[in-house]
C-alpha positions as CSV (number, residue, x, y, z in Angstrom):
1,M,-7.3,-1.1,11.2
2,V,-6.0,-0.7,7.7
3,H,-7.4,-4.1,6.4
4,K,-4.1,-5.8,6.1
5,S,-3.0,-9.2,7.6
6,A,0.8,-8.7,7.7
7,D,2.4,-6.0,9.8
8,H,5.0,-5.3,7.0
9,E,2.2,-4.3,4.7
10,V,1.1,-1.4,6.9
11,L,2.4,1.9,5.6
12,L,1.1,4.2,8.4
13,E,2.9,5.0,11.7
14,S,0.9,7.8,13.3
15,A,-2.2,9.9,13.0
16,T,-2.8,13.2,14.8
17,R,-6.0,15.3,14.6
18,I,-5.1,18.8,13.5
19,G,-8.5,20.2,12.8
20,E,-12.1,19.3,12.2
21,D,-12.0,16.0,10.2
22,R,-8.4,16.9,9.4
23,F,-5.4,14.8,10.3
24,A,-1.6,14.5,9.9
25,V,-0.7,11.0,9.0
26,G,2.9,9.9,9.4
27,M,4.1,7.2,6.9
28,H,6.2,4.1,7.5
29,W,7.5,3.3,4.0
30,P,9.7,0.2,3.9
31,D,12.9,0.3,1.9
32,N,12.4,-3.1,0.4
33,H,8.9,-4.1,-0.5
34,L,7.6,-6.4,-3.1
35,L,5.9,-3.6,-5.0
36,H,6.9,-0.3,-3.3
37,H,10.7,-0.6,-2.9
38,R,12.9,2.4,-2.8
39,R,15.3,2.9,-5.7
40,A,19.0,3.6,-5.3
41,D,18.4,7.4,-5.9
42,G,15.8,7.5,-3.2
43,T,12.8,7.8,-5.5
44,R,9.5,5.9,-4.8
45,D,6.9,4.3,-7.0
46,S,4.1,6.8,-7.5
47,L,1.5,4.1,-6.6
48,L,2.9,4.1,-3.0
49,V,0.9,7.3,-2.7
50,A,-2.3,5.5,-3.7
51,E,-1.9,2.7,-1.3
52,T,-1.0,5.1,1.6
53,M,-4.1,7.1,0.8
54,R,-6.3,3.9,0.8
55,Q,-4.9,2.8,4.2
56,S,-5.3,6.2,5.7
57,G,-8.9,6.5,4.7
58,I,-9.7,3.1,6.2
59,Y,-7.8,3.8,9.5
60,L,-9.3,7.2,10.0
61,S,-12.8,6.0,9.2
62,H,-12.5,3.3,11.9
63,R,-10.8,5.5,14.5
64,F,-12.4,8.9,14.2
65,H,-15.7,8.3,12.3
66,D,-16.9,5.2,14.3
67,V,-17.1,2.9,11.3
68,P,-17.3,-0.6,12.9
69,A,-14.3,-2.9,12.5
70,D,-16.3,-5.6,10.6
71,Y,-17.6,-3.2,7.9
72,A,-16.5,-3.8,4.3
73,F,-15.0,-0.8,2.3
74,V,-16.0,-0.4,-1.3
75,L,-13.8,2.0,-3.3
76,H,-15.5,4.2,-5.9
77,R,-12.7,6.4,-7.1
78,F,-9.4,8.0,-6.3
79,D,-7.0,10.3,-8.0
80,F,-3.6,11.8,-7.3
81,Q,-1.2,14.3,-8.9
82,L,2.5,14.8,-8.2
83,N,4.5,17.9,-8.8
84,E,7.8,16.0,-8.7
85,P,9.1,12.4,-8.1
86,V,8.5,11.1,-4.6
87,R,11.9,11.0,-2.8
88,D,12.4,10.3,0.9
89,R,16.1,9.3,1.1
90,E,17.5,12.4,2.7
91,E,17.9,12.5,6.4
92,G,15.0,14.1,8.1
93,A,12.8,13.8,5.0
94,D,9.6,13.0,6.9
95,A,6.7,12.0,4.8
96,I,3.4,13.4,6.0
97,L,-0.1,13.1,4.5
98,D,-2.2,16.2,5.5
99,I,-5.6,14.6,5.0
100,Q,-9.2,15.5,5.5
101,V,-11.7,12.6,5.9
102,R,-15.4,13.4,6.2
103,R,-18.7,11.5,6.1
104,E,-20.9,12.8,3.3
105,P,-24.4,13.7,4.2
106,G,-27.3,11.5,3.2
107,N,-28.6,8.1,4.4
108,P,-27.9,7.8,8.1
109,N,-27.5,4.1,7.7
110,R,-24.8,4.4,5.2
111,F,-21.2,5.5,5.6
112,R,-20.3,7.3,2.4
113,M,-16.9,8.8,2.9
114,A,-14.5,11.2,1.1
115,S,-11.0,12.3,1.7
116,F,-8.7,15.0,0.3
117,A,-5.0,15.2,1.1
118,T,-1.7,16.9,0.3
119,L,1.6,15.0,0.5
120,E,4.5,16.7,2.2
121,I,8.1,15.5,2.3
122,A,10.6,17.3,4.3
123,G,8.1,20.1,4.8
124,R,7.6,20.6,1.0
125,R,4.2,19.9,-0.7
126,I,4.8,17.6,-3.6
127,G,1.4,16.5,-4.5
128,R,-2.3,15.9,-3.7
129,A,-4.8,13.0,-3.7
130,A,-8.5,12.4,-3.2
131,M,-10.7,9.3,-2.7
132,R,-14.3,8.3,-2.3
133,W,-15.7,5.1,-0.8
134,D,-18.6,3.4,1.0
135,A,-18.4,1.3,4.2
136,Y,-21.1,-1.4,4.5
137,A,-22.3,-3.6,7.3
138,P,-21.6,-7.3,6.6
139,R,-25.3,-7.9,5.8
140,Q,-25.4,-4.9,3.4
141,Y,-22.2,-6.0,1.7
142,A,-23.4,-9.6,1.3
143,S,-26.6,-8.3,-0.4
144,I,-24.6,-6.1,-2.8
145,R,-22.3,-9.0,-3.7
146,R,-25.2,-11.3,-4.3
147,R,-26.8,-8.8,-6.7
148,G,-23.6,-8.5,-8.7
149,A,-22.5,-12.1,-8.7
150,R,-22.7,-14.2,-11.9
151,P,-24.2,-17.6,-11.5
152,D,-21.7,-19.2,-13.9
153,T,-18.6,-18.0,-12.1
154,E,-15.8,-20.5,-12.2
155,Q,-13.3,-21.3,-9.4
156,P,-10.5,-18.8,-8.9
157,V,-7.8,-18.9,-11.6
158,T,-4.1,-18.7,-10.8
159,P,-1.3,-17.8,-13.3
160,A,-0.2,-21.5,-13.4
161,S,-3.7,-22.7,-14.4
162,A,-4.7,-19.9,-16.7
163,G,-2.5,-21.1,-19.5
164,H,-1.0,-17.7,-20.3
165,I,2.6,-16.7,-20.2
166,A,3.5,-13.7,-17.9
167,L,5.3,-10.8,-19.5
168,P,9.0,-10.3,-18.6
169,A,9.4,-8.5,-15.3
170,A,11.6,-5.8,-16.7
171,L,9.0,-4.9,-19.3
172,V,6.5,-4.0,-16.6
173,G,9.0,-2.1,-14.5
174,R,9.4,-4.8,-11.8
175,D,12.5,-6.8,-10.8
176,R,10.6,-10.0,-9.6
177,D,8.6,-12.4,-11.7
178,D,6.0,-12.9,-9.0
179,A,5.2,-9.1,-9.2
180,V,4.1,-9.4,-12.9
181,L,0.3,-9.1,-13.4
182,L,0.1,-9.1,-17.2
183,A,0.1,-12.0,-19.6
184,D,-0.2,-12.0,-23.4
185,G,-3.8,-11.8,-24.5
186,P,-5.3,-13.1,-27.7
187,A,-3.8,-10.2,-29.6
188,A,-1.7,-7.2,-28.6
189,S,-4.3,-4.8,-29.8
190,Q,-6.8,-6.4,-27.5
191,G,-4.7,-5.9,-24.4
192,W,-3.4,-8.4,-21.8
193,R,-4.8,-11.0,-19.5
194,L,-4.7,-10.1,-15.8
195,L,-2.9,-12.7,-13.8
196,M,-4.5,-13.2,-10.4
197,D,-2.5,-15.2,-7.9
198,T,-4.8,-15.2,-4.8
199,G,-1.9,-16.4,-2.7
200,H,0.3,-13.4,-3.5
201,P,1.7,-12.0,-0.2
202,A,1.2,-8.3,-1.1
203,L,-1.6,-8.0,-3.7
204,F,-3.8,-10.6,-1.9
205,D,-2.6,-10.0,1.6
206,H,-5.9,-11.2,2.9
207,A,-8.9,-13.1,1.5
208,S,-11.1,-11.3,-1.0
209,D,-14.3,-12.3,-2.8
210,H,-13.5,-10.1,-5.8
211,V,-10.7,-8.7,-7.8
212,P,-9.1,-6.0,-5.5
213,G,-9.1,-2.5,-6.7
214,M,-5.3,-2.1,-6.1
215,V,-4.6,-5.2,-8.2
216,M,-6.2,-3.4,-11.2
217,V,-4.4,-0.2,-10.4
218,E,-1.0,-2.0,-10.4
219,A,-2.0,-3.8,-13.6
220,F,-2.8,-0.3,-15.1
221,R,0.7,0.9,-14.1
222,Q,2.3,-2.2,-15.7
223,A,0.2,-1.8,-18.9
224,V,1.4,1.8,-19.4
225,L,5.0,0.8,-19.1
226,V,4.5,-1.9,-21.7
227,R,3.1,0.7,-24.0
228,M,6.2,2.8,-23.4
229,A,9.5,1.8,-25.0
230,P,11.7,-0.5,-22.8
231,Q,14.3,2.3,-22.4
232,A,11.6,4.5,-20.8
233,A,10.6,2.0,-18.1
234,A,13.5,2.8,-15.7
235,G,13.1,6.5,-15.8
236,W,9.3,7.1,-16.4
237,M,6.9,7.8,-13.6
238,I,3.2,8.2,-13.2
239,R,2.6,11.9,-12.4
240,Q,-1.2,11.9,-12.5
241,M,-3.8,9.1,-12.2
242,D,-7.6,9.4,-12.1
243,T,-9.3,6.1,-11.4
244,S,-12.9,5.0,-11.2
245,F,-14.3,1.6,-10.1
246,H,-17.5,0.6,-11.7
247,R,-18.4,-3.0,-10.6
248,F,-17.0,-6.0,-8.7
249,G,-14.8,-8.4,-10.7
250,D,-15.3,-12.1,-10.2
251,L,-12.1,-13.9,-9.4
252,G,-13.0,-16.9,-11.5
253,L,-13.5,-15.1,-14.8
254,P,-10.8,-13.6,-17.1
255,V,-10.0,-9.9,-16.9
256,T,-8.5,-8.0,-19.8
257,I,-6.4,-4.8,-19.4
258,T,-6.1,-2.3,-22.2
259,A,-4.0,0.9,-22.5
260,E,-4.5,3.4,-25.3
261,P,-2.6,6.7,-25.8
262,V,-4.9,9.7,-25.6
263,G,-2.4,12.5,-25.8
264,E,1.2,13.4,-25.1
265,G,2.4,11.2,-22.3
266,A,-1.2,10.2,-21.4
267,F,-3.1,6.9,-21.6
268,Q,-6.6,5.7,-21.1
269,L,-6.9,2.3,-19.3
270,V,-9.7,-0.1,-18.9
271,A,-10.1,-3.4,-17.0
272,R,-12.9,-5.5,-18.5
273,Q,-14.5,-8.7,-17.6
274,R,-16.4,-10.1,-20.6
275,T,-17.7,-6.8,-22.1
276,Q,-18.2,-4.9,-18.9
277,P,-15.7,-2.3,-17.5
278,L,-14.6,-3.1,-14.0
279,A,-12.4,0.0,-13.6
280,T,-11.1,2.8,-15.8
281,A,-8.2,5.3,-15.4
282,R,-6.5,8.1,-17.2
283,V,-2.8,8.2,-16.5
284,A,-0.2,10.8,-17.4
285,G,3.5,10.6,-16.8
286,C,6.9,12.0,-17.4
287,A,10.6,11.0,-17.3
288,D,12.3,11.4,-13.9
289,E,15.1,13.9,-14.2
290,A,17.4,11.4,-12.4
291,G,16.6,8.7,-14.9
292,P,17.6,8.2,-18.6
293,V,16.1,10.4,-21.2
294,P,13.5,8.2,-23.1
295,A,13.8,8.3,-26.8
296,L,10.0,8.8,-27.0
297,A,7.8,11.5,-28.1
298,G,5.6,12.6,-25.2
299,A,8.0,11.4,-22.5
300,A,8.7,14.9,-21.1
301,R,10.9,15.6,-18.2
302,C,9.3,15.7,-14.8
């Protein structure tokens, strides 16, 4: 119901209707997850909000909007903004997503969906999020993929066969080598090669015929941290992220990730395949008050 294969990848625990197309979704956030682990101070990775929003939209579409179980979901855009770091360590600090999911008017043969949500922890609103996507019948989705496929697509590439060396885990804010998605590109100014291990237990929890959107989002997060000084990585968090998905990415072709500063504490990110953008995002962040003070211009306190 959330398009995951492994139970431990499911981040939702309950969903209650509280109004017309409005629901209270209770979260089940694991303490130790390959990507979304809880830090010692109780803070969470900001991208946990994005994945929770994605799973909520899928689940509520199936359960309350009669989207058939075999339909494919194609994400167009999502954004979120946090007022403070996400913390859920305190006793009784329930995390609730107050979310509205609606079907947009238009073609009756198409499920075009949108969601809007506020995130509440321990009864306090700490942020908001929004998302838009389409749900396609298997035949519709197959037709879309055929139109977008390249005839010269190679076989899927893994980090071992790509011939590129992964960046150090600490540099991208991770504590495990198998969570690193970036490798050195032809030149630093041209960005980084995206590493795609299609056997990865979290990022490729189930089979996919294209580069998953959340893989590019995680790569964006890592690219921003590389652009920050190493001393900022431990205490810097994404506070705002606006992401758009433009086309499908073929698994067998290289993907390049770039991150360019566009203002104080803000970056513009692009995932490209050949010359075409697959996804773009604008990310803004700040230094967690509980973390070290980054010796960087633009790394303001949260």
